[in-house]
N, C-alpha and C positions, 0 to 999 in steps of 0.2 A: 407217597405219590407213586401210582402205578405207571406203566410205560406210556399209556395213552395220555394221561395227565401230564407226564413229563414232556412228551412231544408237543402238546399244546402250549406248554410253558416255554419251550425252546422257540417255537414258531412265534409266539407273542413277543418274546425278547428280540428276536431277529427283526420283526417288523417295527418295533419301537426304536431300536438302535441302528438298524440298517445292516447289521451283520452280527455274528456270534463267533466265539472261539471255543474250541473243544476244551482246552485246559481250564479256562475260566468257568465254563459251564459245569465241568466235572467237579470242580471245587465248590461252586455255589449250590449245586444240586446234590452234592455228597454221593456221587456215583463214580464208577470207573470211567476212564477216558474212552475205552472201547464201547461202553454202553452208550455214551454220547455219540460216538461215531456211528453206531448201529441206528440210533434214533435219527441221525441226519440222513443216513441212507434211506430209511423208511420215508422220511419227509420229502426227500428228493424223488423217490419213486412215485409219490403222490403229486409231484410237480409243484410243491410248495416252497422249496428252497433249492439253491444250487450250491453244491459243496465246493470249497476251495481248499488250498493247502492249509490245514490247521483250523478250518471253520466252515462257515457257510453264510450266504446272504439270501434274503427272501425273494421269491419270484412274484411279480405282480400278477394278480389273478382277478376273477370276477368279484371276489370279495375283498381285495386289497390292492390299493394303488398309492404310490408315493405322491407327495405334493410337489409343486414346482419349487417351493422353498427348500425342501429336502434335497431335490435333485441338484440344486446349486452347490451342495456340499460334497458331492460324490464324483470322483474321477475327473476333477476339473482340468488338470493339465492335459489329459487325453482329449477331453471335449474341446478344449481350445485348439489343439492341433487339428482335430477333425474339422472344426469350423473353418479354420484358415485354409485347409486343403480343399474344402467344399466350395468356398467362395472363389477360389482360383479356377473352378470349373464352370464359372458363369458363362464364358464364351460370349456370343453375340446376343444373348437373351435380353429382351427388352421388358418382358413381363415375368415375374417370379412369384411362385407360391412359397411362403415360409410357414412351416407347420408350427403347432404349439410345442412347448417343451423348452428346456434350457439349452440343449445343443443347437436347435434351430435359432434360438434367440442369439446365441453367439455367432452363428452364421450371418444373421442380419447385421450384427455389429461389424463383421468383417467385410461386408459388401463394399465395393469401390464407390466412393462419393463423387467421382469426377465425371460421371456420365448420367444421362437421364435413365430412370428405372421406375417401373410401376411394380409395387410390391403388394400382393394379395395375402392376407394373413387372418388367422383366427385368434391370434395372440394379442391381448390388450397391451402387454408389455412391449412387444415388438412394434406394434402400431404407434404407441406413444413415443418410442425412441426414434423411429424413422420419420415420423411426421415432421420433425424439426429440420430435416435435411432438404436443402433448396432444390436439388435435382430429383428428389423422389416424389412420386405420387403414391400415396398409401391408401389401399382399400381394406378397411376392417370389415370382415364378414359379420353380418348381424346374427343374432340368435341368443339362446340361453347361455349365460356365463357360468362355467363351472368354477366354483370357489377355489378348489385345490390347484387348478392349473391356470386360472385366469384366461380361459379360452372359450370361444363360442362353439355351440353345437346345435343340433336339431334341424328340422326341415327348413327353417329360414336360411341357415348356413348352406346347406346342400343345394337349395334352390338358387342361391346367388352363384355358387360355384358352377352349376350346370350351364349358366349363360356365358361362361368365359372359355377362351382357348388360351392357355397359359404356355409360355415358351419352356419354362423350367420349374419343376417342383422339387423342393427340398423336403423330404418326408422322413419322419422318425417313426419308431414303433416301440412297444414294450417288449416285443420278442420277434426274432427272425429265425426261421427254421427251414432247412431244405425240404422237409416233408410237409410242413404246414404253412409255409409262407410267412407273411408279416401279420402280426396279431397285436391286439390291444384288449384290455379288460372290459371297456365300456362300449356297448353297441352304438351309442350316439356318437362317440368319438370315431369308431370304426367307419360309420357311414360318411363322416366328413372326410376322413383320409381316403376312402374309396373314391369319393367324388373328386378329390384333388388329383388322384392318380388318373382318373378318366379324362380330366380336363387338360392335362399337361402333355405337351409333345415330348419332352424329356423328363426323366425322373431319376433322382439321386436319393438313395437311402443313406441316412447318416445315423450312426449309433456306436456306442462303445462296445468293446469286446464282450461285455457281460450280457448283451442282448442276444448273442448267438446261441442257438439251441433252446432258448426259452420260448414257451408256447403260452399264449394268452387265450382268452375266451372267444374273441371275435376276430376272424380272419378278414382282412380287407384288401389284400393284394398278394400276388405271387412274386417270388424272387425274380422270375423271368420278366416281370414288368419294368425292371430297372436297368438303366444303361450302366450305372456305376454304384458301387457300395464303398462308402468311406468309413473306416473304422480305425482302431488302434493297433499298434504292433503286438499287443498282448494276445490278439487272435492268432493262433498257431498258423504258420504258413501252409501246412497241409490242409487245414480247414478252410482257409481263404481260397486255396486252389479248388476245393470241392465246390464252393459257391461260384467261382469263376467259370467252371465247366457248365454251369447252368445258363451262362450268357453275360452277366454283368462283369465289368472291369472292377476288380477289387483292389482298393488302395488302402494300405496300412501305413499309418503315420504315428 
């Protein structure tokens, strides 16, 4: 196995398992640990993985995106903290957009049930959960349903969104970067998120620390479009400060 073949194998394993470890890869591929570290540096240079202490995890790209089911297994305690803190920022909003994805789904679960609220969403899971609530009016945006995320996209979805003025949008992304803004691998998803950003008076970005510095294929918004960023304490304070200098209030939970 040459270096290129080994790197393809490492990337394939990372995408299947969600992460890889240097020690295990060195043993399984019968190479030195430094060789694996060099491979990971090369893969990171191509934007395919993000290195961690002792390993790496795959970056979502135009050719790779995790499913909703897989996302429910990663960083769950952090996502729950983010969801609770985000729901606390509801304020006086009467209409809310809840994005697709597991963290927005948790935000929907954390929204207060003791007041009237209109929730607009692309997520079939979120719509099904909230439709049972007596005080909630749920608008599920129509469109093509993506099997991996159980969310709607395409022109039907964006056309509906364009007719709304929404008080608050909870928006996720596959990556957020100070240089490249908020990104996602799929152009159809990017169009929906961009439409939600345009339709909302207030916008809150929600995402784990792993989203920061990652860059996807399709940019749909700028960091400056958001009043608040809610993420985990694993995002270094210095990096959080750099984002706050761009305008948003950065909350680490």
